[in-house]
LOSE-313468 format. One record per residue (C-alpha): residue in one letter; residue number from 0; x, y, z. Coordinates in pm, whole numbers. Layout:
// residues N
["A"; NUM; [X; Y; Z]]
...
This chain:
// residues 170
["X"; 0; [-6730; 7963; -20155]]
["X"; 1; [-7020; 7995; -19923]]
["X"; 2; [-7055; 8133; -19616]]
["X"; 3; [-7080; 7798; -19469]]
["X"; 4; [-6780; 7656; -19625]]
["X"; 5; [-6605; 7945; -19461]]
["X"; 6; [-6662; 7905; -19141]]
["X"; 7; [-6617; 7568; -19206]]
["X"; 8; [-6238; 7657; -19311]]
["X"; 9; [-6150; 7891; -19059]]
["X"; 10; [-6256; 7650; -18785]]
["X"; 11; [-6029; 7459; -18926]]
["X"; 12; [-5754; 7686; -19025]]
["X"; 13; [-5759; 7831; -18672]]
["X"; 14; [-5799; 7540; -18457]]
["X"; 15; [-5548; 7326; -18657]]
["X"; 16; [-5269; 7623; -18562]]
["X"; 17; [-5347; 7654; -18196]]
["X"; 18; [-5403; 7282; -18128]]
["X"; 19; [-5026; 7216; -18351]]
["X"; 20; [-4907; 7441; -18059]]
["X"; 21; [-5090; 7333; -17799]]
["X"; 22; [-4954; 7001; -17830]]
["X"; 23; [-4631; 7092; -17895]]
["X"; 24; [-4640; 7162; -17522]]
["X"; 25; [-4769; 6868; -17358]]
["X"; 26; [-4452; 6829; -17152]]
["X"; 27; [-4437; 7147; -17085]]
["X"; 28; [-4881; 7254; -17043]]
["X"; 29; [-4832; 7462; -16745]]
["X"; 30; [-4578; 7717; -16883]]
["X"; 31; [-4671; 8075; -16856]]
["X"; 32; [-4633; 8280; -17102]]
["X"; 33; [-4484; 8580; -16951]]
["X"; 34; [-4247; 8640; -16595]]
["X"; 35; [-4579; 8799; -16458]]
["X"; 36; [-4752; 8461; -16517]]
["X"; 37; [-5019; 8436; -16781]]
["X"; 38; [-5248; 8187; -16948]]
["X"; 39; [-5018; 7865; -16971]]
["X"; 40; [-5092; 7611; -17290]]
["X"; 41; [-5310; 7366; -17029]]
["X"; 42; [-5550; 7629; -16910]]
["X"; 43; [-5587; 7788; -17265]]
["X"; 44; [-5700; 7451; -17373]]
["X"; 45; [-5972; 7385; -17107]]
["X"; 46; [-6093; 7734; -17163]]
["X"; 47; [-6130; 7684; -17510]]
["X"; 48; [-6327; 7362; -17438]]
["X"; 49; [-6543; 7524; -17249]]
["X"; 50; [-6614; 7815; -17414]]
["X"; 51; [-6689; 7633; -17697]]
["X"; 52; [-6932; 7384; -17494]]
["X"; 53; [-7058; 7749; -17410]]
["X"; 54; [-7084; 7901; -17782]]
["X"; 55; [-7188; 7576; -17913]]
["X"; 56; [-7428; 7397; -17705]]
["X"; 57; [-7545; 7705; -17486]]
["X"; 58; [-7604; 7988; -17740]]
["X"; 59; [-7633; 7803; -18097]]
["X"; 60; [-7886; 7474; -17932]]
["X"; 61; [-7992; 7613; -17611]]
["X"; 62; [-7850; 7309; -17391]]
["X"; 63; [-7662; 7320; -17142]]
["X"; 64; [-7276; 7331; -17116]]
["X"; 65; [-7147; 6978; -17177]]
["X"; 66; [-6829; 7035; -16977]]
["X"; 67; [-6991; 7178; -16633]]
["X"; 68; [-6666; 7014; -16440]]
["X"; 69; [-6474; 7235; -16586]]
["X"; 70; [-6644; 7582; -16585]]
["X"; 71; [-6402; 7664; -16194]]
["X"; 72; [-6054; 7596; -16373]]
["X"; 73; [-6174; 7732; -16702]]
["X"; 74; [-6446; 7936; -16700]]
["X"; 75; [-6464; 8326; -16837]]
["X"; 76; [-6245; 8512; -16592]]
["X"; 77; [-6108; 8193; -16407]]
["X"; 78; [-5737; 8225; -16278]]
["X"; 79; [-5532; 7979; -16403]]
["X"; 80; [-5378; 7730; -16178]]
["X"; 81; [-5038; 7586; -16171]]
["X"; 82; [-5115; 7290; -15966]]
["X"; 83; [-5145; 7012; -16201]]
["X"; 84; [-5269; 6781; -15969]]
["X"; 85; [-5649; 7000; -15975]]
["X"; 86; [-5619; 7002; -16366]]
["X"; 87; [-5720; 6732; -16610]]
["X"; 88; [-5449; 6619; -16830]]
["X"; 89; [-5390; 6794; -17157]]
["X"; 90; [-5469; 6420; -17352]]
["X"; 91; [-5841; 6458; -17169]]
["X"; 92; [-5882; 6801; -17250]]
["X"; 93; [-5774; 6770; -17627]]
["X"; 94; [-6035; 6511; -17703]]
["X"; 95; [-6319; 6660; -17504]]
["X"; 96; [-6207; 6953; -17771]]
["X"; 97; [-6203; 6709; -18081]]
["X"; 98; [-6545; 6579; -17945]]
["X"; 99; [-6687; 6951; -17939]]
["X"; 100; [-6544; 7032; -18261]]
["X"; 101; [-6673; 6746; -18474]]
["X"; 102; [-7007; 6846; -18334]]
["X"; 103; [-6988; 7171; -18441]]
["X"; 104; [-6887; 7121; -18804]]
["X"; 105; [-7081; 6853; -18811]]
["X"; 106; [-7390; 7062; -18741]]
["X"; 107; [-7250; 7356; -18968]]
["X"; 108; [-7375; 7069; -19260]]
["X"; 109; [-7728; 7079; -19128]]
["X"; 110; [-7766; 7394; -19179]]
["X"; 111; [-7848; 7696; -19432]]
["X"; 112; [-7741; 8047; -19474]]
["X"; 113; [-8017; 8172; -19358]]
["X"; 114; [-8003; 8006; -19062]]
["X"; 115; [-7666; 8207; -18962]]
["X"; 116; [-7891; 8520; -18879]]
["X"; 117; [-8143; 8349; -18655]]
["X"; 118; [-8120; 8472; -18292]]
["X"; 119; [-7887; 8265; -18048]]
["X"; 120; [-7973; 8174; -17741]]
["X"; 121; [-7681; 8358; -17612]]
["X"; 122; [-7901; 8705; -17664]]
["X"; 123; [-7798; 9053; -17676]]
["X"; 124; [-7734; 9021; -17307]]
["X"; 125; [-7332; 8881; -17452]]
["X"; 126; [-7373; 9131; -17690]]
["X"; 127; [-7404; 9163; -18074]]
["X"; 128; [-7131; 8935; -18163]]
["X"; 129; [-7366; 8672; -17957]]
["X"; 130; [-7711; 8771; -18050]]
["X"; 131; [-7675; 8558; -18377]]
["X"; 132; [-7592; 8149; -18465]]
["X"; 133; [-7386; 8318; -18747]]
["X"; 134; [-7195; 8533; -18458]]
["X"; 135; [-7160; 8259; -18278]]
["X"; 136; [-6914; 8073; -18491]]
["X"; 137; [-6768; 8369; -18621]]
["X"; 138; [-6678; 8428; -18188]]
["X"; 139; [-6551; 8051; -18195]]
["X"; 140; [-6291; 8088; -18510]]
["X"; 141; [-6145; 8397; -18347]]
["X"; 142; [-6177; 8330; -18040]]
["X"; 143; [-5946; 8011; -18059]]
["X"; 144; [-5677; 8201; -18314]]
["X"; 145; [-5704; 8447; -18002]]
["X"; 146; [-5570; 8208; -17750]]
["X"; 147; [-5350; 8053; -18018]]
["X"; 148; [-5085; 8332; -17964]]
["X"; 149; [-5092; 8321; -17581]]
["X"; 150; [-4972; 7937; -17649]]
["X"; 151; [-4721; 8076; -17893]]
["X"; 152; [-4555; 8289; -17608]]
["X"; 153; [-4564; 7991; -17425]]
["X"; 154; [-4346; 7804; -17622]]
["X"; 155; [-4114; 8103; -17703]]
["X"; 156; [-4152; 8133; -17304]]
["X"; 157; [-4035; 7764; -17235]]
["X"; 158; [-3729; 7843; -17498]]
["X"; 159; [-3896; 7704; -17775]]
["X"; 160; [-3826; 7839; -18161]]
["X"; 161; [-4093; 7946; -18393]]
["X"; 162; [-4343; 7667; -18524]]
["X"; 163; [-4460; 7858; -18810]]
["X"; 164; [-4218; 8072; -18990]]
["X"; 165; [-4301; 8349; -19245]]
["X"; 166; [-4075; 8131; -19544]]
["X"; 167; [-4366; 7829; -19472]]
["X"; 168; [-4675; 8107; -19535]]
["X"; 169; [-4488; 8318; -19810]]
């Protein structure tokens, strides 16, 4: 398996798991994962959409974030609101995630292994993980999986059973 195929598989796996958890919470999108609050599934999804555009559109391609309207509610450092009237719907955000992820996957079909070492438009200001094109794709994979854990915790807080059990992956 080459590096591009590895990235594609990793992106598909992490988003598959996380989006399954998110979609399962459509009826309870504002459920916070702890008694002390936290990142609810709707915030996680909006954050992933905004961040994926930051990583792909801005850092990889040098363009503007395609979802600037999501910055206030979902950008890094924002506080998750539980006021549903001030937030987009889960369906709207799911469509945006699918849009950006399809573009990411299509882009990967146009580059070669050497392109992964090219400097990103994020540069060193954001740290070494975001300094190269390959680093940005790695961050996309890890970021989605990281926040999937928060949605899993929100599901448990909502009283839902485990979605993936050890026998399924053994």
